[in-house]
C-alpha positions as CSV (number, residue, x, y, z in Angstrom):
1,M,266.3,172.2,107.9
2,N,269.8,170.4,107.2
3,T,271.2,167.8,109.7
4,K,274.0,170.3,110.6
5,Q,271.6,173.2,111.4
6,S,269.3,170.4,113.1
7,F,272.0,169.4,115.2
8,T,273.6,172.8,116.0
9,I,269.8,173.5,117.2
10,G,269.1,170.3,119.5
11,W,272.8,171.4,121.3
12,I,271.4,174.7,121.8
13,A,268.2,173.5,123.0
14,Y,269.8,171.0,125.0
15,T,272.3,173.6,126.7
16,A,269.1,175.9,127.5
17,A,267.3,173.3,128.6
18,F,270.4,172.2,131.0
19,G,271.4,175.9,131.9
20,I,267.5,176.3,133.0
21,G,266.8,173.3,135.0
22,G,270.2,173.7,136.7
23,G,269.4,177.4,137.6
24,L,266.0,176.3,139.1
25,G,267.5,173.5,141.0
26,I,270.3,176.2,142.2
27,Y,267.4,178.4,143.4
28,K,265.4,175.9,144.8
29,Y,267.9,174.5,146.9
30,W,269.6,177.9,148.1
31,Y,266.8,180.7,148.3
32,A,263.5,179.0,148.0
33,P,261.1,178.4,150.9
34,G,262.2,175.8,153.1
35,G,265.9,176.3,151.4
36,R,269.6,176.1,152.4
37,K,268.8,178.8,155.2
38,E,265.6,177.3,156.9
39,R,267.5,174.0,156.8
40,E,270.6,175.1,158.8
41,A,268.4,177.4,161.1
42,A,266.8,173.8,162.0
43,A,269.8,172.0,161.8
44,D,271.5,174.7,164.4
45,L,268.0,174.3,166.6
46,R,268.5,170.7,166.7
47,R,272.6,170.7,167.7
48,A,271.8,173.4,170.2
49,E,268.8,171.1,172.1
50,E,271.2,168.0,172.0
51,A,273.9,170.0,173.4
52,A,271.6,171.3,176.1
53,R,270.5,167.7,176.5
54,E,274.2,166.4,176.8
55,A,275.0,169.0,179.1
56,E,272.4,168.3,181.5
57,E,273.0,164.7,181.1
58,E,276.9,165.0,182.1
59,Q,275.8,167.6,185.4
60,R,273.6,164.7,186.5
61,I,276.1,162.3,186.3
62,R,278.7,164.6,188.1
63,E,276.3,165.3,190.8
64,E,275.6,161.5,191.5
65,R,279.5,161.0,191.7
66,R,279.7,163.6,193.6
67,R,277.0,162.4,196.2
68,A,278.5,159.1,196.2
69,K,282.1,160.2,197.1
70,E,280.2,162.3,199.9
71,S,278.3,159.4,201.2
72,P,279.6,158.1,204.2
73,T,277.6,154.6,203.1
74,A,279.5,154.3,199.9
75,P,280.6,150.7,199.0
76,A,284.1,150.3,198.7
77,G,285.4,150.6,195.3
78,Q,283.0,153.9,194.5
79,T,285.0,156.4,196.4
């Protein structure tokens, strides 16, 4: 084999390996088990749980403030 042919075959092999490796990486990231869809579903669940906790905390704080306003023995400055 001459140098030009070796160079060409090397680049073809490199390009093929890069394409196959990239394709496998994309497949694993997007479609394989534990891929994007499962990660997004888990993230959505975490966000929903966090939003529920925050809403619960806000409701608790509002209730405490409402009780403090209604309380006849509330210290000055808390009305």
